[in-house]
C-alpha positions in Angstrom: -47.9 96.8 -154.5 -45.7 94.0 -153.1 -46.7 90.4 -154.0 -49.0 88.7 -151.7 -48.2 85.3 -150.1 -49.0 82.2 -152.0 -52.6 81.2 -151.8 -51.5 77.5 -152.0 -49.4 78.0 -148.8 -52.4 79.1 -146.7 -55.0 76.4 -147.6 -55.6 75.0 -144.2 -58.2 75.1 -141.5 -58.5 78.5 -139.8 -58.5 77.0 -136.2 -55.0 76.6 -134.6 -53.5 78.2 -137.9 -50.4 80.1 -138.1 -50.0 82.0 -141.5 -46.5 81.7 -143.2 -44.3 84.7 -143.1 -45.4 87.4 -145.4 -43.0 89.5 -147.4 -44.7 92.5 -146.0 -42.7 92.0 -143.0 -39.6 93.3 -144.8 -41.1 96.6 -145.6 -40.3 99.9 -143.6 -43.3 101.1 -141.6 -44.4 103.6 -144.0 -44.7 101.3 -146.9 -46.1 98.6 -144.8 -49.0 100.9 -143.7 -49.9 101.5 -147.3 -49.9 97.7 -148.1 -52.0 97.0 -145.0 -54.5 99.7 -145.7 -54.9 98.5 -149.2 -55.6 95.0 -148.2 -57.9 96.2 -145.5 -59.9 98.2 -148.1 -60.2 95.1 -150.2 -61.4 93.0 -147.4 -64.0 95.6 -146.3 -65.4 95.9 -149.8 -65.7 92.2 -150.0 -67.7 92.0 -146.7 -70.1 94.5 -148.0 -70.4 92.8 -151.5 -73.6 90.7 -151.8 -71.9 88.5 -154.2 -69.3 87.5 -151.6 -72.2 86.8 -149.0 -73.9 84.6 -151.4 -70.8 82.7 -152.6 -70.8 78.9 -152.2 -67.3 78.8 -151.0 -65.4 80.4 -148.0 -64.7 83.8 -149.5 -67.0 85.6 -147.1 -65.2 84.1 -144.2 -61.8 85.0 -145.7 -63.2 88.6 -146.2 -64.2 88.9 -142.5 -61.0 87.4 -141.2 -58.7 89.5 -143.7 -60.7 92.7 -142.4 -60.2 91.8 -138.9 -56.5 90.8 -139.1 -55.6 93.8 -141.3 -57.3 96.1 -138.8 -55.4 94.7 -135.9 -52.2 95.0 -137.8 -52.9 98.7 -138.6 -53.7 99.3 -135.0 -50.3 97.8 -133.8 -48.6 99.8 -136.5 -50.0 103.2 -135.2 -48.1 102.4 -132.0 -45.0 101.7 -133.9 -45.2 97.9 -133.6 -45.0 95.4 -136.4 -47.3 92.6 -135.2 -46.1 89.6 -137.3 -49.1 87.3 -136.6 -51.7 89.9 -137.7 -49.7 91.1 -140.7 -49.1 87.5 -141.8 -52.8 86.6 -141.6 -53.9 89.9 -143.2 -51.9 89.0 -146.2 -52.8 85.4 -146.4 -56.6 85.9 -146.0 -56.6 88.7 -148.5 -54.6 86.6 -150.9 -57.2 83.9 -150.6 -60.0 86.4 -151.3 -58.3 87.8 -154.3 -57.8 84.4 -155.9 -60.1 83.3 -158.7 -63.1 81.4 -157.2 -63.2 77.8 -157.8 -65.1 76.6 -160.9 -68.6 75.4 -160.3 -69.0 71.7 -159.6 -69.8 69.7 -162.8 -73.4 68.5 -162.8 -73.7 64.9 -162.0 -74.0 62.6 -165.1 -77.7 61.7 -165.9 -78.7 58.3 -164.5 -78.7 55.5 -167.1 -82.3 54.9 -168.3 -84.0 52.3 -166.3 -84.5 48.9 -167.8 -88.0 48.2 -169.0 -88.4 44.9 -167.2 -92.2 44.9 -167.6 -92.2 44.6 -171.4 -90.9 41.3 -172.8 -87.8 41.6 -174.9 -88.1 41.8 -178.6 -84.8 42.0 -180.4 -83.7 41.5 -184.1 -80.2 40.4 -184.9 -79.2 40.8 -188.6 -77.0 38.8 -191.0 -75.2 39.4 -194.3 -76.6 37.5 -197.4 -76.1 33.9 -197.2 -74.3 34.0 -193.7 -75.3 32.2 -190.6 -73.1 34.3 -188.3 -74.6 37.7 -187.1 -73.2 41.0 -188.3 -70.5 42.4 -185.9 -73.0 44.5 -184.1 -75.0 41.7 -183.4 -72.6 40.4 -180.7 -73.2 43.7 -178.7 -77.0 43.2 -179.0 -76.7 39.7 -177.6 -74.5 40.8 -174.7 -77.0 43.6 -173.8 -79.9 41.2 -174.2 -78.3 38.6 -171.8 -77.6 41.1 -169.2 -81.0 42.4 -169.3 -82.4 38.9 -169.0 -80.4 38.4 -165.8 -81.5 41.7 -164.3 -85.1 41.5 -165.2 -85.6 37.8 -164.7 -86.6 37.1 -168.3 -87.0 33.5 -169.1 -88.3 31.1 -171.8 -86.6 33.0 -174.6 -87.7 32.3 -178.1 -85.0 32.5 -180.7 -86.3 32.3 -184.4 -84.4 32.6 -187.6 -85.5 34.1 -190.9 -84.1 34.6 -194.3 -84.7 36.8 -197.4 -86.6 35.5 -200.5 -83.3 34.7 -202.4 -82.6 30.9 -202.6 -85.0 28.0 -202.4 -87.4 27.3 -199.7 -85.6 24.1 -198.6 -82.3 26.1 -198.4 -83.8 29.0 -196.6 -85.4 26.9 -194.1 -82.0 25.3 -193.2 -80.1 28.5 -193.2 -82.7 30.3 -191.0 -82.4 27.4 -188.4 -78.6 27.6 -188.5 -78.8 31.4 -187.8 -81.2 30.7 -184.8 -78.9 28.1 -183.3 -75.8 30.3 -183.6 -77.5 33.1 -181.9 -78.7 30.8 -179.2 -75.2 29.5 -178.7 -73.9 33.0 -178.3 -76.6 33.8 -175.7 -75.6 30.5 -173.8 -71.9 31.7 -173.8 -73.3 35.1 -172.4 -75.1 33.4 -169.6 -78.5 32.3 -170.8 -79.2 28.6 -170.0 -79.7 26.5 -173.0 -82.7 24.9 -171.5 -84.6 28.3 -171.3 -84.4 28.9 -175.0 -86.8 27.6 -177.8 -85.0 27.6 -181.1 -86.6 27.5 -184.6 -86.0 28.4 -188.1 -88.9 29.7 -190.4 -87.1 30.4 -193.6 -88.4 33.2 -195.8 -91.9 33.4 -194.0 -93.0 36.3 -192.0 -91.0 38.8 -194.0 -90.1 42.1 -192.2 -90.3 43.8 -195.4 -92.5 42.4 -198.1 -90.5 41.6 -201.3 -91.0 39.5 -204.5 -89.2 36.1 -204.7 -85.5 36.4 -205.3 -84.9 39.6 -203.5 -81.9 40.0 -201.2 -83.5 42.3 -198.5 -81.1 42.9 -195.5 -83.9 43.6 -193.0 -85.4 40.0 -193.7 -82.1 38.3 -192.9 -82.5 38.1 -189.2 -83.0 36.2 -185.9 -85.6 37.6 -183.6 -85.5 36.9 -179.9 -88.4 37.3 -177.5 -88.6 36.7 -173.9 -91.2 36.7 -171.1 -90.7 37.0 -167.4 -90.4 33.9 -165.2 -93.7 32.6 -163.9 
């Protein structure tokens, strides 16, 4: 069978549309009849196929148009006439019909989870041993917290530092306060007004994980940030 006209060449609206010249026009009448009949049969089968009718694209329209135009071209040919317009359209519509259907549309990405603005924020930011600067992932936590505070209208943030049980009580009180102040400074840089934060250091009290004295427990080296909605 002679090659069909390129599908890309006919991708335009059906109204006021002239199909590009088909290579079928170069055939003798006997060969042309066989090619037109083949395309007519393809279009007729597609029109009667439930899958074509149910397609979410334009295949059913192309099948109907292909059937009509191929039938017209065959009718002209019986009288010995090569009708260029119907031959071109017959070839073009069946070429569209025979092309692979477009892939299904990708599902829309899931919507991001809605912010829980009703519950007050309660976030822990962790530190390495004997350090007053948060671990690297703490910066992302602080940025997210600041964004949530802006969107939810949280205010009156409480920033409280803690330590593990290694070190003296006096040293840990000072270290916990430095931790809290550094986190508050980072929150301020992220857009939280300094006047809306209460900063405190509580040393090795209120351990997240209970340990004996002198234990370097990572979960206890933290700053906790809580917030309430503006009144």
